[in-house]
TITI-82351 format. One line per 8 residues: number of its first residue (from 1); their letters; for each residue z, x, y of C-alpha. Coordinates in steps of 0.001 Angstrom, whole numbers. Layout:
BEGIN
NUM = A = Z:X:Y | ... $
! end
This chain:
BEGIN
1 = XXXXXXXX = -59305:123982:250175 | -62758:125014:251365 | -65321:126377:248953 | -65075:129883:250380 | -61277:129918:250198 | -61428:128633:246609 | -63939:131314:245665 | -61792:133993:247299 $
9 = XXXXXXXX = -58821:132923:245182 | -60930:132924:242015 | -62359:136347:242825 | -58909:137817:243423 | -57600:136341:240165 | -60478:137926:238217 | -59089:141435:238805 | -56983:141938:235682 $
17 = XXXXXXXX = -55966:145379:234466 | -57412:145882:231001 | -59900:143012:231311 | -62450:144418:233752 | -64518:142180:235978 | -68072:143451:235398 | -70369:143372:238415 | -74122:143912:238142 $
25 = XXXXXXXX = -74833:144718:241776 | -77667:142851:243499 | -79845:143395:246541 | -81303:140009:247528 | -81123:136283:246833 | -83533:136513:243902 | -81594:139222:242091 | -78351:137357:242826 $
33 = XXXXXXXX = -79708:134176:241224 | -80810:136128:238151 | -77391:137741:237697 | -75596:134436:238321 | -77796:132745:235716 | -76511:135241:233146 | -73054:133725:233478 | -71581:136323:235823 $
41 = XXXXXXXX = -68219:135401:237336 | -69082:136977:240685 | -71841:138696:242618 | -71580:142055:244379 | -74141:143691:246609 | -75029:147381:246521 | -75722:148929:249932 | -77989:151537:248330 $
49 = XXXXXXXX = -80050:148848:246627 | -80201:146612:249707 | -81320:149575:251797 | -84049:150735:249427 | -85296:147196:248799 | -85874:146907:252552 | -87404:150331:253112 | -84324:152144:254408 $
57 = XXXXXXXX = -82185:155009:253202 | -78523:154496:252365 | -75770:155422:254806 | -75737:152454:257203 | -79425:152904:258004 | -80016:149240:257181 | -79514:147376:260481 | -76263:145444:260386 $
65 = XXXXXXXX = -77957:142207:261438 | -80374:142507:258504 | -77561:143333:256065 | -75541:140298:257176 | -78551:137967:257078 | -79334:139225:253567 | -75709:138609:252589 | -75871:135067:253953 $
73 = XXXXXXXX = -78990:134360:251883 | -77302:135696:248754 | -74210:133543:249312 | -76442:130509:249796 | -78358:131197:246587 | -75401:131199:244162 | -72270:129175:243450 | -70033:132078:242464 $
81 = XXXXXXXX = -67971:134379:244728 | -69880:137110:246569 | -68444:140451:247660 | -70360:142672:250078 | -70829:146431:250187 | -70189:147131:253885 | -70375:150911:253464 | -68062:152495:256064 $
89 = XXXXXXXX = -67823:149325:258132 | -70635:149984:260612 | -68592:151459:263431 | -66983:154630:264736 | -63772:152838:265694 | -61434:150724:263611 | -62009:147619:265722 | -65721:147742:264909 $
97 = XXXXXXXX = -64851:147616:261203 | -62841:144475:261816 | -65795:142927:263620 | -68114:143771:260713 | -65721:142188:258238 | -65661:139106:260458 | -69440:138872:260232 | -69271:139160:256433 $
105 = XXXXXXXX = -66676:136388:256261 | -68806:134184:258512 | -71710:134814:256129 | -69615:133483:253246 | -68380:136667:251539 | -64973:136683:249858 | -64563:140449:249654 | -66025:143792:250604 $
113 = XXXXXXXX = -66134:147484:249832 | -65090:149882:252592 | -65640:153586:251959 | -63610:156446:253408 | -66402:158913:254132 | -68731:159257:257083 | -72081:157581:256308 | -74149:160395:257797 $
121 = XXXXXXXX = -72532:163403:256149 | -70424:162122:253264 | -67471:164060:254669 | -64106:162406:254081 | -62265:160670:256900 | -58618:161577:257380 | -56378:159180:255452 | -54540:157774:258520 $
129 = XXXXXXXX = -57873:157056:260222 | -59173:155175:257189 | -55891:153280:256908 | -56344:152051:260481 | -59837:150839:259640 | -58474:148910:256659 | -55690:147457:258809 | -58267:146067:261244 $
137 = XXXXXXXX = -60248:144578:258368 | -57094:142939:257029 | -56167:141476:260410 | -59628:139935:260692 | -59307:138358:257246 | -55855:136997:258002 | -57115:135469:261244 | -59865:133753:259228 $
145 = XXXXXXXX = -57207:132398:256847 | -58946:133682:253742 | -57575:135983:251016 | -60463:138359:251521 | -60494:141110:248860 | -60736:144554:250470 | -61894:147049:247865 | -61014:150427:249369 $
153 = XXXXXXXX = -63550:152953:248173 | -62480:156572:248074 | -65181:159222:247910 | -62844:161964:246701 | -64859:162286:243498 | -68159:162640:245352 | -66957:165854:246968 | -67488:167940:243827 $
161 = XXXXXXXX = -69616:167592:240661 | -68046:165622:237802 | -67552:168733:235688 | -65304:170130:238445 | -63065:167071:238711 | -59416:167823:237975 | -55925:166370:238235 | -55512:167649:241787 $
169 = XXXXXXXX = -58382:165418:242888 | -56778:162457:241143 | -53558:163155:243032 | -55547:163098:246287 | -57049:159744:245322 | -53622:158352:244431 | -52207:159422:247796 | -55078:157692:249550 $
177 = XXXXXXXX = -54621:154597:247393 | -50983:154333:248441 | -51887:154573:252121 | -54718:152075:251733 | -52504:149620:249865 | -49918:149796:252641 | -52703:149173:255174 | -53763:145989:253374 $
185 = XXXXXXXX = -56299:146985:250725 | -56467:144943:247513 | -58339:147290:245192 | -59274:150957:244788 | -62885:151911:244065 | -63356:155442:242726 | -67087:156051:242186 | -68077:159361:240651 $
193 = XXXXXXXX = -65043:159573:238366 | -66199:159603:234738 | -63675:161534:232623 | -61535:159169:230593 | -58317:161174:230906 | -58612:161320:234688 | -59493:157618:234909 | -56385:156785:232869 $
201 = XXXXXXXX = -54271:159010:235125 | -55578:157298:238246 | -55098:153787:236872 | -51558:154568:235723 | -50381:155805:239146 | -52481:153831:241628 | -50730:150870:243286 | -54004:148915:243305 $
209 = XXXXXXXX = -56319:147641:240547 | -58968:150298:239943 | -62744:149853:240098 | -64959:152358:238238 | -68724:152676:238708 | -71034:152994:235712 | -72765:156344:235304 | -74585:157983:232405 $
217 = XXXXXXXX = -71344:159782:231541 | -68957:156872:232114 | -66808:155801:229130 | -67788:152558:227403 | -66533:149226:228683 | -64124:149096:225749 | -62703:152499:226664 | -62393:151499:230310 $
225 = XXXXXXXX = -60539:148382:229195 | -58134:150524:227178 | -57578:152608:230322 | -56613:149330:232037 | -59449:149442:234565 | -59710:146115:236413 | -63285:146197:237689 | -66543:147846:236677 $
233 = XXXXXXXX = -69542:148088:239002 | -73090:149062:238156 | -74019:150180:241685 | -77715:150970:242167 | -78517:151034:238439 | -79723:147400:238204 | -82125:147943:241111 | -83430:151188:239606 $
241 = XXXXXXXX = -83903:149520:236205 | -85720:146546:237742 | -88045:148765:239774 | -88765:150936:236738 | -89635:147838:234695 | -91899:146600:237491 | -93638:149939:237716 | -94228:150034:233960 $
249 = XXXX = -95482:146438:233901 | -97899:147168:236762 | -99514:150170:235082 | -103171:149500:234116 $
! end
């Protein structure tokens, strides 16, 4: 068993409902080493953080070649599994998504996030279209003979402010989760969802382990555990905190 295959198995096994895998998202090799030194079980990149650390805006504005090279450096800097934020997959067509996933696997990643909105506008893709993109990603992973963890991100909860989230939106996310699971996804990422009751509803009905992103209004880790969430991501918050600390330290 190669190191990457072993790490992929370990990463998959770390997704346990009720015992969330906590990921402090990184943006370069240095931040990855710092998080790994804390005892983290895995490393996850944040596309927003990678973009801003390199002078770009989010939304696939970071050149793919740069993003993959950065990913390769991160993988080489740590001994734990690394999952990559690939945004929408860097391509208009489904086959392009598969090619991007292939690049991430070649760089040493054991998983990725794939979002179901258009990077330029944030508008949602139709569910069948996104399912095809996930199918291509899965075929690429199977060809590479690695149990690559596809974390299907749904941006349903980014379409309206948190105070307007309701059960109807959760139903939409559940329907997408079912289609994504059938297409080959391994997890469901629902950033923007912060209300405990709605999180519990999503976790209960979704066919995939659920990933929640930390926000100022997000329930505590203990509460998320009680909701049987399987993964918790910090997104751009670690980068923002590090840059704020640097700014404060640099003040005369």
